[in-house]
Structure formats: C-alpha cells, structure tokens
C-alpha positions as CSV (number, residue, x, y, z in Angstrom):
1,X,2.7,6.9,-16.2
2,X,2.4,10.9,-15.7
3,X,4.3,12.4,-12.5
4,X,0.6,13.5,-11.2
5,X,-0.7,10.0,-11.4
6,X,2.2,8.7,-9.6
7,X,1.8,11.4,-7.0
8,X,-1.8,10.5,-6.7
9,X,-1.1,6.8,-6.0
10,X,1.2,7.7,-3.3
11,X,-1.6,10.0,-1.4
12,X,-4.0,7.2,-1.6
13,X,-1.5,4.5,-0.4
14,X,-1.0,3.8,3.2
15,X,2.6,3.7,4.0
16,X,2.8,0.4,6.1
17,X,6.5,0.5,6.4
18,X,7.4,3.8,7.5
19,X,11.0,4.7,7.9
20,X,13.6,7.7,8.1
21,X,10.8,9.8,9.6
22,X,11.0,9.2,13.3
23,X,14.1,10.0,15.7
24,X,14.1,6.5,17.1
25,X,14.1,3.7,15.7
26,X,11.5,0.8,15.5
27,X,10.7,-2.9,14.7
28,X,7.6,-3.4,13.1
29,X,5.9,-6.8,12.3
30,X,5.7,-7.9,8.8
31,X,2.1,-7.2,7.1
32,X,2.7,-9.0,3.7
33,X,2.8,-12.8,2.8
34,X,6.6,-14.2,1.9
35,X,4.9,-17.1,-0.3
36,X,2.5,-15.4,-2.1
37,X,1.5,-18.3,-4.1
38,X,1.7,-20.7,-0.8
39,X,3.9,-23.6,-0.5
40,X,1.5,-25.9,-3.1
41,X,2.4,-23.4,-5.8
42,X,3.3,-25.0,-9.1
43,X,7.1,-24.5,-10.4
44,X,10.7,-26.1,-10.1
45,X,10.8,-25.6,-6.4
46,X,9.5,-28.5,-3.9
47,X,7.1,-27.9,-1.1
48,X,10.1,-28.5,1.5
49,X,11.9,-26.1,-0.7
50,X,9.2,-23.4,-0.4
51,X,8.4,-23.8,3.1
52,X,12.0,-23.4,4.1
53,X,12.1,-20.1,2.3
54,X,9.0,-19.1,4.0
55,X,10.2,-19.7,7.4
56,X,13.9,-19.0,6.9
57,X,13.5,-15.9,4.0
58,X,16.5,-17.5,2.1
59,X,17.1,-20.6,0.2
60,X,20.3,-22.0,-1.1
61,X,20.8,-23.9,-4.3
62,X,23.9,-25.6,-4.6
63,X,25.0,-26.5,-8.1
64,X,22.2,-24.9,-9.8
65,X,24.1,-24.0,-13.1
66,X,26.8,-25.9,-14.9
67,X,30.2,-25.6,-15.1
68,X,30.1,-24.8,-18.8
69,X,27.5,-22.2,-17.9
70,X,29.3,-20.7,-15.0
71,X,32.5,-20.4,-17.4
72,X,30.2,-18.7,-20.0
73,X,29.3,-16.2,-17.5
74,X,32.6,-16.0,-16.1
75,X,34.0,-15.1,-19.7
76,X,31.4,-12.0,-19.9
77,X,31.9,-11.0,-16.3
78,X,35.7,-10.8,-17.3
79,X,34.5,-8.5,-20.2
80,X,31.9,-6.3,-17.9
81,X,35.2,-5.5,-15.3
82,X,37.6,-4.5,-18.0
83,X,35.1,-1.8,-19.5
84,X,33.9,-0.9,-16.4
85,X,38.0,0.2,-15.4
86,X,37.5,2.5,-18.3
87,X,34.3,3.7,-18.0
88,X,32.7,7.0,-16.3
89,X,29.2,5.8,-16.9
90,X,26.8,6.1,-13.8
91,X,26.1,2.7,-13.7
92,X,29.8,2.0,-12.7
93,X,30.0,2.1,-8.7
94,X,33.5,2.2,-7.7
95,X,35.1,1.2,-3.8
96,X,35.3,4.4,-1.5
97,X,38.8,4.0,-1.1
98,X,40.5,2.2,-3.9
99,X,38.4,3.4,-6.8
100,X,38.1,0.0,-7.7
101,X,35.1,-1.3,-9.7
102,X,32.7,-2.1,-6.7
103,X,29.3,-2.5,-8.7
104,X,27.9,-2.6,-12.3
105,X,24.4,-2.2,-12.5
106,X,21.5,-2.6,-15.2
107,X,23.3,-5.6,-16.2
108,X,20.1,-6.9,-17.6
109,X,19.7,-4.0,-20.1
110,X,23.1,-3.5,-21.0
111,X,24.6,-6.9,-21.8
112,X,22.9,-9.4,-23.8
113,X,24.5,-12.5,-22.2
114,X,23.0,-11.4,-18.5
115,X,19.9,-10.0,-20.1
116,X,19.0,-13.7,-21.4
117,X,20.5,-15.1,-17.8
118,X,17.9,-12.9,-16.2
119,X,15.1,-13.5,-18.7
120,X,15.4,-17.1,-19.0
121,X,12.9,-19.7,-17.7
122,X,15.2,-21.2,-15.5
123,X,15.2,-18.6,-13.1
124,X,11.8,-16.8,-13.9
125,X,9.7,-20.0,-13.3
126,X,10.9,-19.9,-9.8
127,X,10.2,-16.2,-9.2
128,X,6.8,-16.9,-10.2
129,X,6.4,-19.7,-8.2
130,X,7.7,-17.6,-4.8
131,X,6.0,-14.2,-5.9
132,X,2.6,-15.5,-7.4
133,X,2.5,-13.7,-10.5
134,X,4.3,-12.8,-13.3
135,X,7.3,-10.7,-12.7
136,X,10.1,-8.2,-14.1
137,X,13.4,-6.9,-13.2
138,X,13.6,-4.3,-10.5
139,X,17.5,-3.9,-10.1
140,X,20.5,-6.0,-11.5
141,X,24.3,-5.6,-10.6
142,X,27.4,-7.6,-10.7
143,X,29.4,-7.0,-7.3
144,X,32.8,-7.7,-7.7
145,X,35.0,-8.3,-4.4
146,X,38.4,-8.4,-5.5
147,X,41.0,-10.1,-3.0
148,X,42.5,-7.6,-0.5
149,X,40.3,-4.6,-2.0
150,X,36.8,-5.6,-2.0
151,X,35.3,-3.6,1.0
152,X,32.0,-4.7,2.8
153,X,28.4,-4.1,2.5
154,X,27.1,-3.4,6.1
155,X,23.7,-4.5,7.7
156,X,20.6,-3.9,5.7
157,X,17.2,-4.9,4.5
158,X,16.8,-4.1,0.7
159,X,13.3,-3.4,1.1
160,X,13.7,-0.4,3.5
161,X,15.6,1.4,0.8
162,X,13.7,0.1,-1.9
163,X,10.7,1.7,-0.5
164,X,11.6,4.7,1.0
165,X,13.8,5.6,-1.7
166,X,12.2,3.9,-4.9
167,X,8.4,3.6,-3.9
168,X,8.2,-0.3,-4.0
169,X,4.9,-0.3,-1.9
170,X,4.9,-4.0,-0.7
171,X,7.3,-6.7,0.1
172,X,6.9,-8.8,-2.6
173,X,10.5,-9.3,-4.4
174,X,13.2,-11.1,-3.9
175,X,17.2,-11.4,-5.1
176,X,18.9,-14.1,-6.5
177,X,22.2,-14.0,-5.9
178,X,24.3,-16.1,-8.6
179,X,27.9,-17.2,-7.2
180,X,30.5,-16.9,-10.4
181,X,33.4,-17.6,-8.0
182,X,33.4,-20.2,-5.0
183,X,32.2,-18.4,-2.3
184,X,34.1,-19.4,1.1
185,X,33.5,-18.6,4.7
186,X,36.7,-16.1,4.0
187,X,35.9,-14.1,1.4
188,X,33.5,-12.0,2.3
189,X,30.4,-14.0,1.2
190,X,26.8,-13.0,2.1
191,X,25.7,-13.4,5.6
192,X,21.8,-13.5,6.6
193,X,19.9,-13.4,9.6
194,X,17.4,-16.3,8.9
195,X,14.1,-15.2,10.3
196,X,14.3,-11.6,10.3
197,X,12.5,-11.3,7.0
198,X,9.3,-10.9,9.3
199,X,10.4,-8.1,11.0
200,X,10.9,-4.6,9.4
201,X,13.4,-2.2,10.9
202,X,12.1,1.2,10.7
203,X,15.8,3.3,10.2
204,X,15.9,7.0,11.4
205,X,17.6,10.0,9.3
206,X,16.0,12.4,7.1
207,X,17.7,10.9,3.7
208,X,20.2,13.6,1.6
209,X,19.2,14.6,-2.0
210,X,20.7,12.3,-4.6
211,X,21.6,9.8,-1.8
212,X,22.4,6.9,-4.1
213,X,25.7,8.8,-5.2
214,X,27.3,7.8,-1.8
215,X,25.0,4.9,-0.7
216,X,26.1,2.5,-3.2
217,X,29.7,3.1,-2.3
218,X,29.0,3.3,1.5
219,X,25.6,3.2,3.0
220,X,25.0,5.7,6.1
221,X,21.1,6.1,5.7
222,X,18.7,3.3,6.2
223,X,21.2,1.5,8.2
224,X,19.8,-0.6,11.0
225,X,20.5,0.4,15.0
226,X,22.7,-1.6,16.6
227,X,20.1,-2.4,19.1
228,X,17.7,-3.3,16.4
229,X,20.5,-5.4,14.7
230,X,21.3,-6.9,18.3
231,X,17.9,-7.7,19.1
232,X,17.5,-9.7,15.7
233,X,20.9,-11.7,16.0
234,X,19.9,-12.8,19.3
235,X,16.6,-14.0,18.0
236,X,17.8,-15.5,14.8
237,X,21.1,-15.7,14.7
238,X,23.4,-15.5,11.4
239,X,24.0,-17.9,8.8
240,X,26.4,-17.7,5.8
241,X,25.3,-20.1,2.8
242,X,28.4,-20.8,0.8
243,X,29.0,-23.0,-2.1
244,X,30.6,-23.7,-5.3
245,X,30.4,-21.2,-8.6
246,X,27.1,-22.0,-10.1
247,X,25.1,-22.2,-7.1
248,X,22.4,-19.5,-6.4
249,X,21.0,-17.7,-3.1
250,X,17.5,-16.4,-2.9
251,X,16.5,-14.2,-0.2
252,X,13.4,-11.9,0.6
253,X,13.8,-8.5,0.2
254,X,13.5,-7.7,3.7
255,X,15.7,-10.2,5.3
256,X,18.7,-8.4,7.1
257,X,21.9,-9.4,5.5
258,X,25.2,-7.7,4.8
259,X,28.8,-9.1,4.0
260,X,32.5,-8.5,5.4
261,X,35.2,-7.0,3.5
262,X,37.5,-9.4,1.5
263,X,41.1,-9.8,3.1
264,X,42.0,-12.7,1.5
265,X,43.6,-13.2,-1.9
266,X,40.3,-15.3,-3.1
267,X,38.4,-12.9,-5.1
268,X,34.3,-13.2,-5.0
269,X,31.9,-12.2,-7.7
270,X,28.1,-12.7,-8.0
271,X,25.5,-11.7,-10.3
272,X,22.3,-9.9,-8.3
273,X,19.1,-10.4,-10.3
274,X,16.3,-8.2,-8.1
275,X,12.5,-9.7,-9.6
276,X,9.4,-7.8,-8.5
277,X,5.9,-8.7,-9.0
278,X,4.0,-6.9,-11.8
279,X,1.5,-6.3,-8.9
280,X,3.9,-4.3,-6.7
281,X,5.0,-1.8,-9.4
282,X,6.7,1.5,-8.1
283,X,4.9,4.6,-6.7
284,X,6.9,7.5,-5.8
285,X,9.6,7.5,-3.0
286,X,8.3,7.2,0.3
287,X,10.7,9.9,1.2
288,X,8.9,12.4,-0.5
289,X,12.6,13.0,-2.7
290,X,13.1,12.3,-6.8
291,X,13.0,8.8,-7.4
292,X,16.5,7.1,-8.0
293,X,17.5,6.7,-11.8
294,X,15.9,3.5,-13.4
295,X,19.3,2.1,-13.9
296,X,19.1,1.3,-9.8
297,X,15.2,1.2,-9.6
298,X,13.4,-0.1,-13.0
299,X,10.2,2.0,-13.1
300,X,9.0,0.0,-16.6
C-alpha cells in the first residue's frame, strides 16, 4: 500500500481510542467485541472456555504442548539465545543495565522452528475462533528472563502501543504466550488484571521519535498513570496464571498486564506470538509519526 493511500485511510478513520494527545489521562470504555465470532464459534475451544476469555480477557491452558514439543522448542531457544549474545541486529533487544539479551523479535520470520510453530493449525485455529476471521502474525518475540538479571515489564496495554505507534485500528488481536520454562509465582511471571480489557487507559505524553529504541528496553511513554492503575486494580484485582513448561496463556490485546523482575535463580523464557485479524490491518500510526520497523509491527 502506498504512503498516500495509508494516509487517506487514516484520515477517513475516526480514532476511537485516542491516547498521548491530552495532558490528563482518561479511562474509556471498550468499543469492540472481545469474541468476534461469538461464544458458539466453531473451533478447538469450548463454549465455557470462550466465555471465560470473554469475561476475563485471558485463558490459561495447562499442558498445551507435550514434553517432547517443549524440548524441541527449548533446544532452538538456546540456539537463538547464543546467536543473540553476539549479534548487533536490531531484532535483538538488551536489558537496560546488564546488556543481557532481553528479547528477540521476528522469530516467526527469521527462524524455521518458530515459524512453523506460529503458522501451525494447533494455534491458528484457536486464533481464528476468537478473532472471527483469518489471521496473520503482527509481532513475534522470545522474552528471556534469566535468573537474577531479568528485568520487569511495567504495566501496560499492548493495544495502546500498537494503536498509537503502529496504527492498529481496532481491538481485534490477541497474544499467545508459550511457556518454555516453568512459570512460578517467584520468577517474574506475567500478571494480568482480569476484566481490565473492557477499559482503555488513554495515556499522557508526546511520543518521541524512534521511541521503540528505548521503549523495548524500558517503556516510559504509553505507561498508564498510577490513579488509573489503582482504579483498575480495585475493580478487577491481579491474577498470575502460572504453570509448567508447555502451557500457554491467551490474552486480549487490551488487557492490563506486566511482570516483575526475576531476582530468583530460576530462569523464565516465553515465546510470544501476536495474532491480528486480516480485517484489522495496520494504517498509519495514530500519533502522526513514522511507523515502527516491520520486525516489531508486521505490515504485510
């Protein structure tokens, strides 16, 4: 799509979720469905599972992958880690202090094992069922949280960033976090505020140019304010879905989530695959700046 056509798309599109445009934060009601195919859509998930996802904004599936599958993925994860330690590729994101590998992006494009994982029907059929359409990978990454050195990911809504910085129009995407190591309460697991996906926190602050170069290491813009986070916590509380390696966590693009630093000796590594509806393709970013690189936000 040409840049002129994309600009035209954005000009014709009403911004239903404005953020980083006001000096005061706001909490807006969600204007999109959660289950775009309804709770009776055909697919691998039961109606009860779909209803749980609709209500809470996430679904944890224990033992989704077998031990043999997990070991296959972990062997390749180790290869990715070793290669990342000696690479200056932009897809390699390092910790803000230790320079340890924090994340590796675009694994669905750059690695055959994880490309097959992302495209396999075992996952894709679930995403079609929830999003009610064909899907594509918006973003993929491996997050490493080595013992003692893995830093936190502060509270945020993925959609806020994808909307403002990537031009994702509507809330019709979800993430799949695949545990390749056991996730314990102690080693910095993902925390979610169940039900928060029905409220959009409009953040403050003007986004700097090339913000992604800093935000992927430590985010400062697009971060919810303390009062909004407190309101969400008081209304919904916090859950930490944890389990053995091979479990997966599905979570809505707008659920408020984050994770603590890992100060234990127990490493934690997860593969994140973000699926977007083909009917929700990106337009130009809603903050008026240039879009982030496609290894962060796939535009094909």
